[in-house]
C-alpha positions as CSV (number, residue, x, y, z in Angstrom):
1,M,23.9,-56.2,191.1
2,E,23.3,-52.9,190.9
3,Y,24.7,-50.2,193.3
4,K,22.3,-48.9,196.2
5,G,23.2,-47.4,199.3
6,V,24.9,-44.6,201.2
7,W,27.8,-45.9,203.3
8,I,29.5,-43.8,205.5
9,L,33.0,-44.6,207.4
10,G,32.0,-45.1,210.8
11,E,35.4,-44.3,213.3
12,Q,35.7,-45.5,216.5
13,D,38.4,-45.3,219.3
14,G,38.9,-47.8,222.1
15,G,35.6,-48.8,221.5
16,K,33.9,-45.7,221.3
17,I,32.0,-44.2,218.2
18,Q,33.9,-40.7,217.5
19,S,31.6,-37.5,216.9
20,V,33.3,-37.4,213.4
21,S,30.8,-40.2,212.6
22,Y,27.1,-38.6,213.5
23,E,28.5,-35.6,211.2
24,L,28.9,-37.7,208.5
25,L,25.2,-39.2,209.3
26,K,23.5,-36.2,208.6
27,R,25.3,-35.4,205.5
28,G,24.5,-39.0,205.0
29,K,21.1,-38.6,205.6
30,S,20.4,-36.0,203.2
31,L,21.8,-38.0,200.0
32,S,20.1,-40.9,201.2
33,E,16.6,-39.4,201.6
34,K,17.2,-38.1,197.8
35,L,18.2,-41.4,196.5
36,D,16.0,-43.6,198.3
37,V,18.1,-46.2,199.8
38,D,19.4,-47.1,203.2
39,L,21.9,-45.2,205.1
40,V,24.3,-47.5,206.4
41,A,27.4,-47.3,208.7
42,V,30.1,-49.0,208.4
43,V,32.4,-49.9,211.8
44,L,36.0,-51.8,212.2
45,G,36.6,-52.0,215.2
46,Y,37.2,-53.8,218.7
47,Q,35.0,-55.0,221.1
48,V,32.5,-51.9,220.7
49,S,29.8,-52.4,222.8
50,P,26.1,-52.9,221.1
51,A,25.3,-49.8,223.1
52,E,27.2,-47.6,221.3
53,L,26.3,-49.2,217.7
54,D,23.0,-48.5,218.6
55,I,23.7,-45.0,219.2
56,L,24.9,-44.2,215.2
57,I,21.2,-45.5,214.9
58,H,19.8,-43.1,216.9
59,Y,21.7,-40.1,215.1
60,G,20.1,-41.3,211.4
61,A,21.6,-44.7,210.3
62,N,18.9,-47.9,209.4
63,K,21.6,-50.2,209.3
64,V,24.8,-50.4,211.3
65,I,27.5,-52.8,209.3
66,Y,30.2,-54.0,212.2
67,V,33.4,-56.3,212.0
68,D,34.6,-57.0,214.9
69,D,38.7,-58.1,215.4
70,Q,41.8,-57.3,217.6
71,V,43.4,-56.6,215.0
72,F,41.7,-53.2,215.0
73,E,42.1,-51.8,218.2
74,N,44.2,-50.0,217.1
75,F,44.4,-47.8,213.3
76,L,46.3,-49.9,210.5
77,P,45.9,-49.2,207.6
78,D,45.7,-52.4,205.5
79,P,43.1,-54.3,207.8
80,Y,41.4,-51.4,207.1
81,I,41.4,-50.8,203.2
82,N,41.3,-54.8,202.3
83,S,38.9,-55.2,204.7
84,L,36.4,-52.1,203.4
85,Q,37.2,-53.2,199.6
86,E,35.6,-57.1,200.5
87,L,32.5,-55.0,201.7
88,I,32.0,-52.8,199.5
89,E,32.7,-55.4,196.8
90,K,29.7,-58.0,198.8
91,Y,27.2,-54.9,199.2
92,R,28.1,-53.0,196.4
93,P,27.0,-49.2,198.0
94,E,26.3,-46.4,195.5
95,V,27.8,-43.4,197.5
96,M,30.6,-44.2,200.5
97,I,31.8,-40.5,202.9
98,A,34.4,-40.4,204.9
99,S,35.7,-37.6,207.1
100,A,39.0,-36.3,206.0
101,T,40.6,-37.1,209.6
102,S,44.0,-38.9,209.4
103,T,41.7,-42.6,209.2
104,G,39.6,-41.1,206.4
105,R,42.4,-39.7,204.6
106,T,44.9,-42.7,204.9
107,V,41.8,-45.2,204.2
108,A,39.4,-43.6,201.6
109,P,42.2,-43.1,198.8
110,A,43.3,-46.6,198.8
111,V,39.6,-48.1,198.6
112,A,38.9,-45.6,196.0
113,I,41.9,-47.5,193.9
114,K,41.4,-51.1,194.3
115,C,37.4,-50.4,193.7
116,H,38.0,-48.4,190.8
117,A,36.3,-45.4,191.8
118,G,36.4,-42.0,192.1
119,L,37.2,-40.1,195.5
120,T,37.1,-36.5,195.8
121,A,38.5,-35.7,198.8
122,D,38.5,-32.8,201.6
123,C,34.6,-31.3,200.8
124,T,32.8,-28.6,202.1
125,G,29.5,-29.7,200.2
126,L,27.7,-32.9,199.0
127,D,24.4,-33.3,196.9
128,I,22.4,-35.1,194.6
129,E,22.5,-34.7,191.0
130,E,18.4,-34.6,190.2
131,G,18.3,-37.3,187.3
132,S,21.0,-38.6,187.2
133,R,21.9,-40.3,190.8
134,N,25.3,-38.5,190.5
135,L,27.2,-37.3,193.8
136,I,27.2,-33.7,193.4
137,Q,31.0,-32.8,194.9
138,T,32.2,-29.1,196.1
139,R,35.4,-28.6,197.7
140,P,38.2,-25.8,197.5
141,A,40.6,-25.6,195.0
142,I,43.8,-23.0,194.0
143,G,44.3,-22.4,197.1
144,G,40.9,-21.7,198.7
145,N,40.5,-19.0,196.1
146,I,37.4,-21.1,194.5
147,L,35.3,-23.9,195.1
148,A,35.1,-26.7,192.7
149,T,32.3,-29.2,191.6
150,I,33.1,-32.6,190.8
151,K,31.4,-35.9,189.8
152,S,32.2,-39.2,188.8
153,P,29.3,-40.6,186.5
154,N,31.3,-43.7,185.5
155,H,32.2,-45.2,188.5
156,R,30.9,-46.7,191.9
157,P,31.2,-46.5,194.4
158,Q,31.5,-42.5,194.1
159,M,33.1,-41.7,197.0
160,A,34.7,-38.3,199.2
161,T,36.1,-37.4,202.2
162,V,34.4,-34.4,204.1
163,R,35.8,-32.2,206.4
164,P,35.5,-32.7,210.5
165,H,33.5,-30.6,212.3
166,S,31.9,-28.6,208.5
167,N,28.2,-29.2,209.9
168,Q,26.6,-30.3,213.1
169,P,25.4,-33.6,213.8
170,M,21.2,-34.3,213.7
171,E,19.7,-34.5,216.7
172,P,19.3,-38.4,218.2
173,N,16.5,-40.1,218.5
174,P,16.6,-43.0,221.1
175,E,13.5,-44.6,219.8
176,A,15.1,-44.8,216.6
177,K,14.8,-48.8,214.8
178,G,17.4,-50.1,212.7
179,E,19.6,-53.6,212.3
180,V,23.0,-53.9,212.9
181,I,24.6,-56.8,210.9
182,Y,27.8,-58.7,212.1
183,E,30.4,-59.5,209.2
184,K,32.9,-61.4,209.2
185,V,36.3,-60.7,206.2
186,A,38.3,-63.0,204.6
187,A,41.5,-63.8,207.0
188,E,43.4,-63.1,204.4
189,K,42.3,-59.7,204.7
190,L,43.1,-58.6,208.4
191,K,46.8,-60.0,207.4
192,T,49.3,-56.2,208.5
193,R,52.4,-55.3,206.9
194,S,53.1,-53.0,209.7
195,K,52.1,-52.7,213.7
196,Q,51.4,-49.7,216.5
197,V,54.3,-49.2,218.5
198,A,53.9,-46.2,220.3
199,F,50.9,-43.5,220.5
200,I,52.2,-39.9,221.2
201,E,49.7,-37.4,221.5
202,M,50.5,-34.1,219.9
203,K,51.2,-31.7,222.0
204,E,51.6,-28.8,220.2
205,E,49.8,-25.6,220.7
206,G,46.7,-25.2,219.5
207,S,46.3,-29.0,218.3
208,N,43.2,-28.9,219.5
209,I,41.5,-25.9,218.4
210,Q,38.6,-27.9,217.1
211,D,37.6,-29.1,220.2
212,A,37.5,-26.1,222.1
213,D,34.5,-24.4,223.5
214,V,35.7,-20.7,223.2
215,I,37.7,-19.4,220.2
216,I,39.2,-16.2,220.1
217,A,40.7,-15.0,216.5
218,G,42.7,-12.8,214.8
219,G,43.5,-11.0,211.8
220,K,45.8,-9.0,208.9
221,G,43.2,-6.5,210.6
222,C,45.4,-6.3,213.6
223,K,47.7,-4.9,212.1
224,T,51.3,-6.1,214.1
225,E,52.1,-9.1,216.2
226,E,52.4,-7.0,219.3
227,N,48.9,-6.2,218.4
228,F,47.6,-9.7,218.1
229,K,48.7,-10.0,221.7
230,M,45.6,-8.7,222.9
231,V,43.6,-11.1,221.0
232,T,45.7,-14.4,223.0
233,E,45.1,-12.0,226.1
234,L,41.8,-12.3,226.1
235,A,41.9,-15.8,225.3
236,R,44.0,-16.0,228.2
237,L,41.1,-14.6,230.3
238,L,38.6,-16.5,228.9
239,N,40.0,-19.7,229.0
240,A,39.8,-19.7,225.4
241,A,41.5,-21.1,222.5
242,V,43.7,-18.8,219.9
243,G,42.7,-18.8,216.3
244,A,43.9,-16.9,213.4
245,S,43.0,-16.0,209.6
246,R,45.6,-17.4,207.0
247,E,46.9,-13.8,206.6
248,A,48.2,-13.8,210.6
249,V,49.5,-17.1,210.3
250,D,51.7,-15.7,207.1
251,F,52.9,-12.8,208.6
252,G,54.3,-15.0,211.5
253,W,52.0,-13.3,214.5
254,V,51.0,-17.3,215.0
255,K,51.7,-20.4,214.2
256,Y,50.0,-22.6,211.4
257,P,47.9,-25.1,214.0
258,H,46.1,-21.9,214.9
259,Q,45.0,-21.3,211.4
260,I,41.1,-21.4,210.6
261,G,39.7,-21.5,207.1
262,L,39.8,-23.3,203.6
263,S,43.2,-23.8,204.4
264,G,43.8,-24.4,207.8
265,K,40.6,-26.0,210.3
266,T,37.1,-26.2,210.6
267,V,36.0,-25.4,214.0
268,S,32.8,-25.6,215.4
269,P,32.8,-24.0,219.3
270,N,30.2,-22.6,221.1
271,M,31.5,-19.0,221.3
272,Y,33.7,-17.6,218.5
273,V,35.0,-14.0,218.9
274,C,36.9,-12.4,216.1
275,T,39.0,-9.0,215.2
276,G,40.7,-7.7,213.0
277,I,38.7,-10.4,210.4
278,S,37.2,-8.8,207.6
279,G,35.2,-12.4,206.8
280,A,36.7,-13.6,203.3
281,V,35.0,-16.4,202.0
282,Q,37.7,-18.9,202.8
283,H,37.8,-18.0,206.5
284,L,33.8,-18.0,206.7
285,A,34.3,-21.4,205.1
286,G,35.6,-22.8,208.7
287,I,33.8,-20.8,211.4
288,K,30.2,-21.3,209.4
289,T,29.1,-24.2,212.2
290,A,30.1,-22.3,214.9
291,H,26.9,-21.9,217.6
292,N,27.8,-18.1,218.4
293,I,30.1,-15.8,216.9
294,V,30.0,-12.2,217.7
295,A,31.8,-10.2,215.4
296,I,34.6,-7.1,216.5
297,N,35.2,-4.5,213.2
298,N,34.9,-0.7,212.4
299,D,33.2,-1.5,208.8
300,P,29.6,-2.0,208.7
301,D,29.7,-3.8,205.7
302,A,32.1,-6.1,206.6
303,Q,31.2,-9.9,205.3
304,I,31.7,-11.0,208.7
305,F,28.8,-9.6,209.8
306,Q,26.8,-11.4,207.3
307,L,27.6,-14.1,209.4
308,A,27.5,-12.9,213.0
309,D,25.5,-13.0,215.5
310,I,26.4,-10.1,218.1
311,A,28.1,-7.7,215.2
312,V,30.1,-5.0,217.8
313,E,30.8,-2.0,214.9
314,A,33.6,-0.7,216.9
315,D,37.7,-0.1,216.3
316,M,39.4,-2.7,217.7
317,F,42.2,-0.8,219.3
318,E,39.9,1.1,221.5
319,F,37.3,-1.8,222.0
320,M,39.9,-4.6,222.7
321,P,41.3,-3.2,225.6
322,M,38.7,-1.8,227.1
323,L,37.1,-5.0,227.0
324,I,40.2,-6.8,228.6
325,E,40.7,-4.5,231.6
326,K,36.7,-4.6,232.3
327,L,37.2,-8.7,232.4
328,K,40.6,-8.2,234.3
329,A,38.6,-6.0,236.9
330,R,35.5,-8.5,237.0
331,L,38.1,-11.6,237.3
332,N,40.1,-10.0,240.2
333,K,36.4,-9.4,242.7
């Protein structure tokens, strides 16, 4: 039996499909069209409604394979890994991609080992090599200073994890039609050596920056920690999250959960405002899916302006205090 099909690992939480699944479907759609095969979303869950599964079809899946069992109510590695291995061995997909979330990063490497497949982690780009059907996987290497291109020509399925929020989902089509396949796996595959004792939500400041609608970010150009406070003040006034370049974090002006870029987080806010950031490729890779980018820089040739929707050519040490004062005056009216 030949390997055929592109699979994405659909993630659910409490019976609700997570947005990273829709992002993966957009990635997968491009691959499946080039390979001329079906795009399949695989979901392991408990009491996920047919309406939720249909949404995956609206976002581009031709088929949904769903395994329902109470063991999937909470994330436990063993049942996920063993069930996926059984499904892969039964259906033999040519490509399988997962999001580089805690779930994807835990499951995908173990599944790859069990299936004797190759895996490229934390990819920023995926494509199909013309004439060979090889998955071309692009990911940052050497601290984000270069982009490596990787392929696994001798093993199937070809597997990769993709940075969450590194692309936007397709527009859903409520009229799209597809097939939902209800699968069962062998009982021994559902055995687990662990159990969930409790779930403690991470409350550290900046931990939810990827969910923020507005982000105000600062970089090395702020020059001092005291000047970086203009970034945090503007964020406070706009009820926004604080972001930072790698240099700002390295200098200790802000903690790592705020770091954006190849070595930090990828974000997709509605509005991204940055100052003191020149636009190194490592940082641009983390913000390219932002809907609107406003950049403040006194260098007309700054790389950040190439990506910006609004480019403000100004000295941040003059512009930021004026902007903050204007906002304070308006908000106090």
